[in-house]
N, C-alpha and C positions, 0 to 999 in steps of 0.2 A: 549448216553445211554438213552433209553426210560424209562419212569416211569412206575410203576406198574399200575397206573390208566389207562395207554394206553395198557399195555401188557395184562391186564385181563379184557378188555372191553368185555361185553357179545356179542356173535355172533348169538345166538338163543333166541327166546322169553323165552324159558324154563330156560335160564341162568340168567334172571333178578331176583334180590333179592326182589321179590314182593310176596304177597299172591297169591295162585293159581287162585283165582277168578279174580284178577286183570290181571294176565297173560292171562287167557282165553279171557277176554274182549278185551285186546290190540290185541291179535291175530285175534279175530273175526272181529274187525273194520278194521284191516290192509288188510285182504284178501277179503273184500267186493268189488264187482265190482264198487260200487259208494261210497267210504268211506266218512265219515262226516268230518267237521272241528272239531278240538280237543282242549280241554283245559286240560293239564296234571298238576295237582297241588299236592303239598305236601311239607313237610319240606326240609331244605337244606341237600344236600348230599345223597339223597336216590336213585338217578338214573333217574331223569326226562330227562336229556340230553341223556343218554344211551337209554332210551325208544324211544324218537322221532327219533333217528338215525336208530334204528332197523325198526321202522314204515316206515321211508323214504326209506330204502333199500327194504322193502317188497312191498311198493306201487309202486315205480318208477322203480324197477329192478336194474340190475348191474350198470347202469350209473346214479344212483340217485344223485350223488354229482354235476353233471353238471346242474341240474335244481332244486336244493334245495338252498334256499337263507335264510341266517340267520341274524337276527338283535338282538343285545344285548341291551335291553332296559335299563338295569342298567347302562351300560357304557354311553349310549346316554344321560342319565339324567345328567351326570357329565360334559358334553361338552358344550362349547359355540356354539350358533347357532344350538341347538339340533333339533328344529322344521324343519329347512331347511335341515338338514341331514336326518331326518326322511322322509320328502317328497321326497328327492332325491332318497332314497332307494326304495320307492314305485312307483315313477315316474322317471325311469332312463332317459327318453327322455326329461325331463324338465316339469315344471308346465304348460307350454303352450300346451303340448301335451295331447290329450285325452286318450292316451295309458297308461296303468298302468302295473306294474310288474305282477299282477295277471292275466291280460288279454293278456299279450305278449306271442306270440307263436314263436318258433324258431325250427331249425332243431334238436337242442339238445333235444327238448321236445319229439321227436319221436325216439330218439336213443335207447330207451329201446326195441323197436320192432325189432331192428337189432343186438343189442349187446348181446353177450353171457357172462355168468359169467366166470371170470377167475378161475384158479385152486385154490381151497381153499375158494372161495367166496360162502358161503352157504346162501341161502335165510333163514331169521330168522324163518319162519314158516315151513321150511323143503322143500318146493316146491315154485316155482314162483307163484305169484297170478293168472296169466292167466291160469296156469295149474289147479288151484284149483277151479276157477269159470267159466272155459270153454270159455273164450273169448281170442282173440288174444292179446289184451292188455287193460289195464284199461283206462277209459276216462280221468283220472287224469294225467296231464303231468308236473305239477309243484307244489312244496311245498314251502310255505313261513313260516319260523319259527320265532316266536317272543319270545325270551328267557326273563324271568323275566318280563312278561307282566304287573305285578302289579306295575311296576315302570313307566308305560307309561304316566299316567295322563289322565284325562277325554277328553281333547281336541284331543289328538292323537288317543285315542280309538274310538271316534266318526268318525274320518277320516277312520279308518279301517272298521268300521261298514258299511259305504257307499260303500267301495270297495268290501266287501264281498257280498253285495246285488247285485251290478251291473256288476262286472267283474271277477267273479271267477268260470265260467262255467267249466273250465278245470284245475283250481288251487284249492288247499286246504290250509287252514291256520292251523298251530299247535302252540298253546300258551303254555308256561310253567309259573307257578306262585307258590309262596309260600302262598300268601294270595288271594285266588280267590274272596273274597269279594271286593277287590279293582278293579276288572274287572267289567265294567258296565253291567247292566242287558241286554242291547241291544246286547252285544257281547255274553254273556253267553247263551242267549236264542237260539243262532245260532250254538252252539257247543255241542258236546258230552263231558261231563265232566268226567275225570278219576281222582278220588281222591286216592292218594297213601299214606299210613300211614308211620310213621317212621319205619325204618328197625328193626325188632326184634333182640334182642341180640343173640338168638340162630342161626339166619341166618347170622349175622355178624361173629360170632365165626366160623361157618361152612365155610364161604367164606375165612376167614383169614387162617384157617387150610388147605384149599385146595391150596391156594397160596404158603404157606410154603412147602407143599408136592410137588408141581410141580417144586419148586426151590431146592428140596432136602435139605430143611432147617429143623433142629431139635431144636426148641427152648425149654427152660425149661418148664416143665409142668405148666399150668395155665396162661401163657402169653396171649394166644389168648382170654381167658375169661376176663382178665384184660383190654385188648384193647377194647373188645366189650362193657365192662361196661363204660369205659371212653368216648367212642365215642357217647354214649347217642342217639342211633338211626341214627347217621350220618355215613353211610357206607363209603363215600368218606374220611372222617377224619380217620376212622379206617384203611383204606388202606394206607393213608399217614403216619400215626404213625408206622404202621408195616414196611413200607419200610425204614423209617428213622432209626428205631431200628436195622434193618438188616444191612444197609449200615454202621452204626457206631459200628457194632459188639456188640450190647447191649442185645441180646436175651438170654443171659446166666443167667439172674436174673430178677425176677419179679419186684424187686425194681426199676430197670432201667426204666420201663414203667412210673411209677409215677414221678420219678426224671426228665425224659424227658419232660413230660407235665408241671411239675412245673417250670422247667428251661426255657422252651420256651414261656410259657403263663403267669405264675404268676409274674415272674421277669419283663416282658415287661409291664404288666398291672400296676405294682407298679411304674414303671418309668413314665408311662402316667399320673398317679395321681400326682406324685411328680412334674413333669414338669408343670402340670396345676396349682398346688398350688403355684408355683413360678411365675405364670403368663406367662409362656413360652408356648403359644399355637401353633402359627404358626411362626416359625423362619426359615429363609433361610440362608444357608452358602454356600460359594464357595468351591468346592472340586475338586481336580485334578483327572480326570478319563481318563487314557490313556494320550493323548496329549492335552486334552481340560480341561478347567475349567468349571465345571457344577454347576449351582445353585441348591442346594439340600434342600428339606424341612426337617427341624429338629423340635425340640420341641415336645410337646405332640402329635400333628397330625402326625409328621414324625414317631414317635415310633409306633403310631397306625397303619399306613400304613404298616410298616415293620412287625408288629405282625400278622396282618390279612393276609398278603401275605405269610409269612413263614409257618403259621400254618393252612392255608386254613380255616379261620374263617369268619363268617358272623357277621353282626351288632348285632344280638341277642346273639351270642356267646360272643361277647365283653362285654356285660352287665354282664354275669356270672363271667367273669374273673375280671372285675372291682369291682364287689361285694366282691370277695375273697380278692382282693388287699386292699380294704378299711377296711374290717372287720379284716383282719390279718396284718394290716399295722404296720411297724416298727416305725411309727411316734407317736404311742400311743395317738390317739385323745381323748379329753375329751368327755363326753357323749353328750354335746350340739353340738360339731363339728361333731361327728360321726352321730348324728341324722340328721344334715343338709345335710351331704354328701349322706346319704342313701335316704333322701327325694328327692334330685335332681336325684339320680340314678333311683328311682322309677318313677319319671316323664319321664326320658329318656326311660325307658322300655315301658311306655304307649305310648309315642310319636312315637316310632319306629313302633308300630303296626298300627298307623294311617297314617304315612308319607310314601311317595314314595321315599324319598331321605334320607336314614338313616345317611349318613355322616354329613349332616347339623345338624341333631338332636344331634349327638355325639359332634360335635364342640360346639354347644350351651351349652351342659352339661359341657364341659370343661371350658367354660368361667364362668359358675356359680361356678365351683370349684375354679377358680382363685379369684373370689370375696371372697369366704370363706378363701382362703389362705391369702388374704390381711388382713382380720380381725385377723387371727392367727399370723400375722407377717412374713409369708413366702415370701410374695411378696409386691412390692410397686406399683403394677398395679392398 
């Protein structure tokens, strides 16, 4: 069973939940005979990935997936040997080869000239680009997508800059980022920047109501507005909450919206704080999964991973839930302890805006909480 995030992916530029001026800009750069490199930036969950997929389909034609290459910079930052994997992505033939992914040509690159769209495959602009600008096909034959480019770090970005200068005659780069200031000036100066704001509540509400209508779902009045409010501009989160409420048959009461968010986020955030206070940050336990014993991360970091995965949260979202958990804690902290916890949380909030690897900053915060827990007698760490 596919998720609503897949079922309701936009297929036309006009279906993107963006301001009209942004949609017009995206359409115009996509149908150009010689489209520019792009940096699509904005908050989490607004549709940056959906946007580049539509752009790729419009620029490369029906066979766009065969010559679109995607690198998740956020995941790369968490892996060992990250630089080697990064270089392998950009130089598939090895570092000794002068050939790069951006400069590599293949038969797939010309497939758009011969491939016709399958039934139901509609160009996002309504017509194929070559029909709109009068050429048989665009000179662009390959797209390289760097998701979460603000997690690359300066060294990797400099590597990309050189590649964009020397070997991208028939290739284009598309970057997505939440913090464009973390992308070096040398890269930004070579790209067209598309700044997308947080999704307006009225657009989120309209999108949710459209999904309910297409599924013949009749929720109690006011639910879609509550979901739009809780989502705080994050359309992806709004769709996720809507689907969970539907599949659990909880759309009959507005109270269920708040109870779901409280149960899935507040409780987990409270557990994270309590585990950290007891000094249990990274704990591993052996659990039987099927026929195998698997070493599973527990403790505060284990709960954190589970909460972020289940609720589609980002590091900045975690700060909000941790704040609620600390302020409304059942531990009844005295004023001094509460002040210390909130001070460390404030430092975490600042460090997340400066760092490329949010997980490390959250882990550091939890170890500071463990020190406070030791003073309070929660932990012997």
